[in-house]
C-alpha positions in Angstrom: 0.0 0.0 0.0 1.4 3.4 -0.9 1.0 6.7 1.0 0.2 10.0 -0.6 2.6 12.9 -0.3 0.6 14.7 2.3 0.5 11.6 4.6 4.3 11.2 4.3 4.9 14.8 5.2 2.7 14.5 8.2 4.6 11.4 9.4 7.9 13.2 8.9 6.7 16.2 10.9 5.4 13.9 13.7 8.8 12.2 14.0 10.6 15.5 14.1 8.3 16.9 16.8 8.7 13.7 18.8 12.5 13.9 18.6 12.6 17.6 19.5 10.3 16.9 22.5 12.5 14.0 23.7 15.7 16.1 23.5 14.5 19.4 24.7 12.4 17.9 27.5 15.1 15.6 28.9 15.1 17.2 32.4 11.6 18.5 32.3 10.0 15.1 31.8 12.1 13.4 34.4 11.6 14.0 38.1 14.3 12.1 39.9 13.2 9.4 42.3 14.1 9.4 46.0 16.8 6.7 45.2 18.5 8.8 42.5 22.2 9.3 43.1 24.3 12.3 42.2 28.1 11.8 42.5 31.3 13.5 41.6 33.7 11.6 39.4 37.4 12.2 39.6 39.7 11.0 36.8 43.4 10.6 37.5 46.2 12.1 35.5 47.0 10.7 32.0 50.3 10.5 30.1 50.1 13.7 28.0 50.5 17.2 29.3 46.9 17.9 28.3 45.8 15.1 30.6 48.3 15.6 33.4 45.9 17.4 35.7 43.0 15.0 35.7 39.3 15.7 35.2 36.1 16.0 37.2 32.5 15.4 36.2 29.0 14.9 37.7 27.2 11.6 37.4 23.4 11.4 37.6 22.1 7.9 38.1 18.5 6.9 38.6 17.7 3.2 38.1 13.9 3.9 38.3 14.1 6.2 35.3 16.9 4.4 33.5 19.2 7.5 33.7 22.9 7.2 34.0 24.7 10.2 32.4 27.8 12.2 33.1 28.1 16.0 32.8 31.6 17.5 32.5 33.0 20.9 31.9 36.0 21.6 29.7 35.2 20.2 26.2 36.7 22.1 23.3 34.5 23.9 20.9 36.3 23.0 17.7 33.6 24.7 15.6 34.4 28.1 17.1 35.7 30.5 14.5 39.4 31.3 14.7 39.8 28.5 17.2 43.6 28.5 17.5 43.9 32.3 17.7 41.2 32.5 20.4 43.0 29.7 22.3 46.2 31.6 22.2 44.5 34.8 23.3 42.7 33.2 26.2 39.3 34.0 24.6 38.1 30.5 23.7 34.8 29.3 25.0 34.7 25.8 26.3 31.6 23.6 26.5 29.7 21.5 29.1 29.4 17.9 27.8 26.9 15.1 28.4 27.7 11.4 27.8 26.3 8.1 28.8 28.2 6.9 31.8 29.2 3.6 30.2 30.9 5.4 27.3 32.6 7.8 29.7 33.8 5.0 31.9 35.2 2.7 29.2 37.0 5.7 27.5 39.0 6.4 30.6 39.5 2.8 31.4 41.0 2.2 28.0 43.2 5.2 28.7 44.3 3.5 32.0 43.3 6.4 34.2 42.0 6.0 37.7 38.3 6.6 38.1 36.9 7.5 41.6 33.3 8.2 42.6 31.9 10.2 45.5 28.2 10.0 46.0 26.9 13.3 47.4 24.7 13.3 50.5 22.0 15.6 49.0 18.3 15.8 49.7 15.8 14.8 46.9 15.0 18.5 46.3 18.7 19.4 45.9 19.4 16.5 43.6 16.6 17.7 41.4 17.8 21.2 41.5 21.4 20.2 40.6 20.1 18.0 37.7 17.9 20.8 36.4 20.8 23.2 36.6 23.0 20.9 34.5 20.3 20.3 31.9 19.7 24.0 31.6 23.4 24.6 31.3 23.6 22.0 28.5 21.1 23.9 26.3 22.8 25.2 23.2 22.5 28.8 24.3 24.0 28.1 27.7 26.7 25.5 26.9 29.6 27.8 26.3 31.7 29.5 29.0 35.0 31.4 29.0 37.6 29.0 30.4 40.3 29.9 32.8 42.9 27.3 33.9 43.0 28.5 37.5 39.6 30.0 38.2 37.0 28.6 35.9 37.7 25.0 34.7 36.4 21.5 34.8 37.2 21.3 38.6 36.1 24.7 39.9 32.8 24.3 38.1 32.1 21.1 40.1 32.7 23.1 43.3 30.7 26.1 42.2 27.7 24.2 40.8 27.5 22.1 44.0 27.5 25.2 46.1 25.0 27.1 44.0 22.4 24.3 43.9 22.6 23.0 47.4 20.2 24.6 50.0 22.5 23.7 52.9 25.8 25.5 53.6 28.9 23.6 52.5 31.9 24.0 54.7 35.2 22.8 53.2 37.4 21.5 56.0 41.1 21.4 55.7 42.3 17.8 55.3 44.9 16.3 57.5 48.5 17.1 56.6 47.4 20.1 54.6 50.4 22.2 53.5 50.1 25.8 52.1 51.4 25.9 48.5 51.7 28.3 45.6 49.9 27.8 42.3 53.2 26.8 40.7 53.9 24.3 43.4 50.5 22.7 42.7 51.3 22.5 39.0 54.7 20.9 39.7 52.9 18.2 41.7 51.5 17.0 38.4 54.1 17.8 35.8 57.4 17.6 37.8 60.3 20.0 37.9 62.5 18.8 35.1 60.0 18.0 32.3 59.4 19.8 29.1 55.8 20.4 30.3 57.0 22.2 33.4 59.7 24.0 31.4 57.2 25.5 29.1 54.8 26.4 31.9 57.5 28.0 34.0 58.6 30.2 31.1 55.1 31.1 29.9 53.4 31.8 33.3 54.4 34.8 35.4 54.9 35.7 39.0 51.1 35.8 39.6 51.2 32.0 40.1 53.9 32.2 42.7 51.4 33.6 45.3 50.1 31.2 47.9 46.8 29.6 47.0 43.9 29.7 49.4 42.4 26.4 50.5 39.4 27.0 48.1 41.8 27.9 45.2 43.5 24.4 45.6 40.3 23.1 44.0 41.3 24.2 40.5 42.9 20.8 40.4 40.6 17.8 40.1 42.4 15.7 42.8 41.7 18.5 45.4 38.0 18.5 44.5 38.1 14.9 45.6 40.2 15.7 48.7 38.1 18.7 49.9 34.8 17.1 49.1 35.8 14.1 51.2 36.2 16.3 54.3 33.4 18.8 53.5 30.4 19.2 55.8 26.8 20.2 55.2 25.6 22.8 57.8 28.8 21.9 59.8 27.5 18.5 60.8 26.5 16.2 57.9 29.1 14.8 55.5 28.9 16.1 52.0 30.0 12.7 50.6 27.8 9.8 51.5 30.0 7.1 50.1 33.2 6.8 48.0 34.3 4.1 45.6 37.2 3.5 43.3 35.6 2.4 40.1 38.9 1.7 38.3 42.4 1.7 39.5 45.2 2.6 37.1 47.5 -0.3 36.3 51.1 0.6 36.9 53.3 0.4 33.8 57.0 0.5 33.4 57.9 4.0 32.4 61.4 4.7 31.3 63.2 7.7 32.8 63.5 10.6 30.3 66.3 12.4 32.1 68.6 12.1 29.1 66.3 14.2 27.0 65.1 16.4 29.9 65.4 20.2 29.8 68.2 20.3 32.3 70.3 18.0 30.1 69.5 19.4 26.7 69.7 23.1 27.8 72.9 22.1 29.7 74.5 20.8 26.5 73.5 24.0 24.7 75.0 26.0 27.5 78.2 23.9 27.4 78.6 24.7 23.7 78.2 28.4 24.4 80.8 28.3 27.1 83.2 26.2 25.0 82.9 28.6 22.0 83.4 31.5 24.4 86.6 29.9 25.8 87.9 29.2 22.3 87.2 32.8 21.3 89.0 34.0 24.4 92.1 31.8 23.7 92.2 32.8 20.0 91.3 36.4 20.6 88.4 36.3 18.2 84.6 36.7 18.5 82.1 34.3 16.9 79.6 36.8 15.6 77.2 34.1 14.5 76.8 32.9 18.1 76.1 36.4 19.4 73.6 37.1 16.7 71.9 33.7 17.3 71.7 34.4 21.1 70.3 37.9 20.7 67.8 36.7 18.1 66.6 33.8 20.2 66.2 35.7 23.5 64.6 38.6 21.7 62.0 36.5 20.0 61.1 34.6 23.2 60.9 38.0 25.0 58.4 39.4 22.4 56.3 36.3 22.7 56.3 36.6 26.5 55.3 40.3 26.3 52.4 39.4 23.9 51.2 36.7 26.4 51.5 39.3 29.2 49.8 42.3 27.5 47.9 41.1 24.4 46.0 38.1 25.8 43.3 37.5 28.4 45.3 34.7 30.2 45.3 35.7 33.9 48.5 33.6 34.6 50.9 35.1 32.0 51.1 38.6 33.7 54.2 39.8 35.6 56.5 37.4 33.9 60.1 38.1 34.8 61.5 35.7 32.3 61.8 38.8 30.2 64.8 39.6 32.3 66.8 37.0 30.4 64.6 36.9 27.3 64.9 40.6 26.7 62.7 41.8 23.8 65.0 44.6 22.8 67.8 42.1 21.9 66.0 41.6 18.6 66.4 45.2 17.7 70.0 45.7 18.5 71.4 42.8 16.6 72.9 45.2 14.0 75.5 46.3 16.5 76.8 42.8 16.8 77.7 42.7 13.1 80.0 45.7 13.4 83.7 45.6 14.4 83.2 48.5 16.7 80.0 49.3 18.5 78.4 52.4 19.9 79.1 53.4 23.5 75.4 52.9 24.3 75.6 49.3 23.3 78.4 48.5 25.7 76.2 50.0 28.4 73.3 47.9 27.1 75.4 44.8 27.6 76.1 45.7 31.2 72.4 46.3 31.6 71.7 42.8 30.4 74.2 41.4 33.0 72.3 43.3 35.7 69.0 41.9 34.5 70.5 38.3 34.8 71.6 39.1 38.3 68.0 40.3 39.1 66.7 36.9 38.1 68.8 35.3 40.9 67.5 37.8 43.5 63.9 37.3 42.3 64.3 33.6 42.6 65.9 33.7 46.0 63.4 36.0 47.6 60.4 34.2 46.0 59.1 36.9 43.6 59.1 34.3 40.9 60.3 30.7 40.5 62.0 29.9 37.2 62.5 26.7 35.3 65.4 24.7 36.7 66.4 23.8 33.1 67.2 27.5 32.6 70.1 27.5 35.1 72.8 26.4 32.7 71.6 28.8 30.0 71.6 31.7 32.4 75.2 31.0 33.5 76.3 30.8 29.9 74.6 34.1 29.0 76.3 35.8 31.9 79.7 34.5 30.8 79.1 35.4 27.1 77.9 39.0 28.0 80.9 39.6 30.2 83.1 38.4 27.4 81.4 40.8 24.9 81.9 43.7 27.3 85.6 43.0 27.6 85.9 42.3 23.8 84.4 45.6 22.8 86.4 47.5 25.5 89.6 46.1 24.0 88.4 46.9 20.5 87.9 50.5 21.6 91.4 50.8 23.0 92.9 49.6 19.8 
């Protein structure tokens, strides 16, 4: 039996209406049962730098209604126009995501990352309120938010949403053996001190992350969401977490040490080459112009990038970056003097100024204004030696 065109159109329209109703009314149609569970999922660190800090998400489970979904903050919006430019400028919107729990679980299990669950001790009304909040946040017009690594990320959103949707007051109690730390210390807990990840972070991020973080600010890291939720109280008496379970424990693997290709070793070899060439120049009474031009070009370019991160982006953590004391932007604009047999008087003063800047790095480091990458130490020593040699070289050239 065949259908006429009008009947077919009506059927298509009915199907579209049904689909739209099911999708848009996901939270409106479902009133959570008294046995529904809302929990916080904490994912352990992964192998890559992007995964090194872990992840948090909400799990909504209601067997009576057949619901078991996970909501997480921090999904990239790859469809955003000028994605990479906005990412570099700190102006990229991130998304809230929603996935079936089984898909979520097996994805992280395959990645061999620890999965922990904390069931929240919430009233039926607060569970519904939190569920409705997440569903409303998942609407297309509400999904996007301006991400900030320290103050508005996948972990801080878990804390904030819980506080905003819970009728009772949440008191975050300091866990045992709590030690005050700076933001940089907290980052180093996850990426180490002598890795390329920490090297890049320590160069790109400024002195603003060397201030001591408050207890609440610790929760920009997923593992501290788990730690502080574990000790938190509702109205000073009831535990926020009703029960806690490790759903999957990461299997330990044999990871080889990468010390040979670590920043300290690679930069150390580069510094040794600079010192060796400087020694040969001193013995032979010559100057390797190519080396000086290369050093000024490299430090100048890095300095310009750091200034752009400081002043031309919305990244809160790239301000007050005193790495510009060694990666001095003006080095790029005075390279012409290095090609000349004799330099201007002001350039010799400029070289002395660079030496003073390098000395300031040591003082900033010692008194705690800013902590620098340990892989930089050999390079800083080599730069001091090379700049001192240049001062003496140009002084002798002037006398001749």
